[in-house]
C-alpha positions as CSV (number, residue, x, y, z in Angstrom):
1,M,-0.9,-12.1,10.4
2,A,-2.9,-11.4,7.1
3,I,-3.0,-7.9,6.0
4,R,-5.3,-7.3,3.0
5,I,-4.2,-4.6,0.2
6,H,-6.4,-3.0,-1.8
7,I,-4.8,-2.2,-5.2
8,P,-6.0,0.7,-7.1
9,T,-7.6,-0.2,-10.8
10,P,-4.6,1.8,-12.6
11,M,-1.7,-0.2,-10.7
12,R,-3.3,-3.9,-10.9
13,Q,-1.5,-4.3,-14.2
14,H,1.5,-4.3,-12.2
15,A,0.0,-6.9,-9.6
16,D,-0.7,-9.6,-12.1
17,G,-4.3,-8.0,-12.1
18,Q,-5.3,-8.8,-8.4
19,S,-7.8,-6.2,-7.0
20,T,-6.6,-7.2,-3.5
21,V,-3.4,-9.1,-2.3
22,E,-2.7,-10.5,1.4
23,V,0.6,-10.5,2.9
24,N,1.8,-10.9,6.6
25,A,3.8,-8.1,8.3
26,S,3.4,-6.1,12.0
27,T,3.6,-2.7,10.2
28,V,2.5,-0.7,7.2
29,Q,6.5,-0.6,6.1
30,G,6.6,-4.2,6.4
31,V,3.0,-4.5,4.4
32,L,4.7,-2.7,1.6
33,A,7.8,-4.4,1.6
34,E,6.1,-7.8,1.2
35,L,4.1,-6.4,-1.6
36,G,7.0,-5.1,-3.2
37,A,8.8,-8.4,-2.9
38,K,6.1,-10.2,-4.7
39,Y,5.3,-7.5,-7.3
40,P,8.6,-5.2,-7.5
41,A,7.1,-3.2,-10.5
42,L,4.2,-2.0,-8.2
43,S,6.5,-1.1,-5.5
44,Q,8.3,1.2,-8.0
45,R,4.5,3.1,-8.7
46,I,4.5,3.2,-4.8
47,F,8.0,4.6,-3.8
48,D,10.6,7.1,-5.0
49,N,14.0,7.0,-3.6
50,G,12.5,5.0,-0.5
51,Q,9.7,7.8,0.2
52,V,6.1,7.0,-0.5
53,R,5.4,9.1,-3.6
54,R,3.5,12.5,-3.0
55,F,0.6,11.3,-5.1
56,V,0.0,7.9,-3.4
57,N,-2.4,7.9,-0.2
58,L,-2.2,5.0,2.1
59,Y,-5.3,4.4,4.4
60,L,-5.5,1.7,6.9
61,N,-8.7,0.8,7.8
62,D,-10.0,4.0,6.3
63,E,-7.4,5.9,8.3
64,D,-4.8,8.2,6.4
65,I,-1.4,7.0,7.8
66,R,0.0,10.4,7.9
67,Y,-2.0,10.8,10.9
68,L,-1.2,7.7,12.4
69,D,2.2,6.9,13.0
70,N,3.0,6.7,9.0
71,L,4.7,3.8,7.7
72,A,5.6,2.6,11.3
73,T,1.9,2.2,11.9
74,P,1.6,-1.3,13.5
75,V,-1.1,-3.3,11.5
76,K,-2.7,-6.5,12.9
77,D,-4.4,-9.6,11.6
78,G,-7.7,-8.5,9.4
79,D,-6.6,-4.9,8.7
80,E,-7.0,-3.6,5.5
81,L,-4.8,-1.2,3.5
82,A,-5.9,0.9,0.7
83,I,-3.6,2.5,-1.8
84,I,-5.2,5.4,-3.2
85,P,-3.5,7.2,-6.2
86,A,-4.2,11.0,-6.1
87,V,-6.3,12.5,-9.1
88,A,-5.3,15.9,-10.5
89,G,-7.0,17.5,-13.4
90,G,-7.5,20.8,-14.9
């Protein structure tokens, strides 16, 4: 099942400049594992010690995965996962 991942502009340099990548998986964890297999440097920007970094938000079809089943959230053909880095400033 093809899942489309939206890569944010600051992370595209680690994904060969791609704005979207399609992978096949059955959970958000699987989607990110497939993405990391294709682009290991991108995976390093998303994960820290096996956990999604605090400043990285993941939205499956516009729903924050933290309010679903987090990384265990099932995905289906045609779903879209957006990687959204948090923005902070002062």
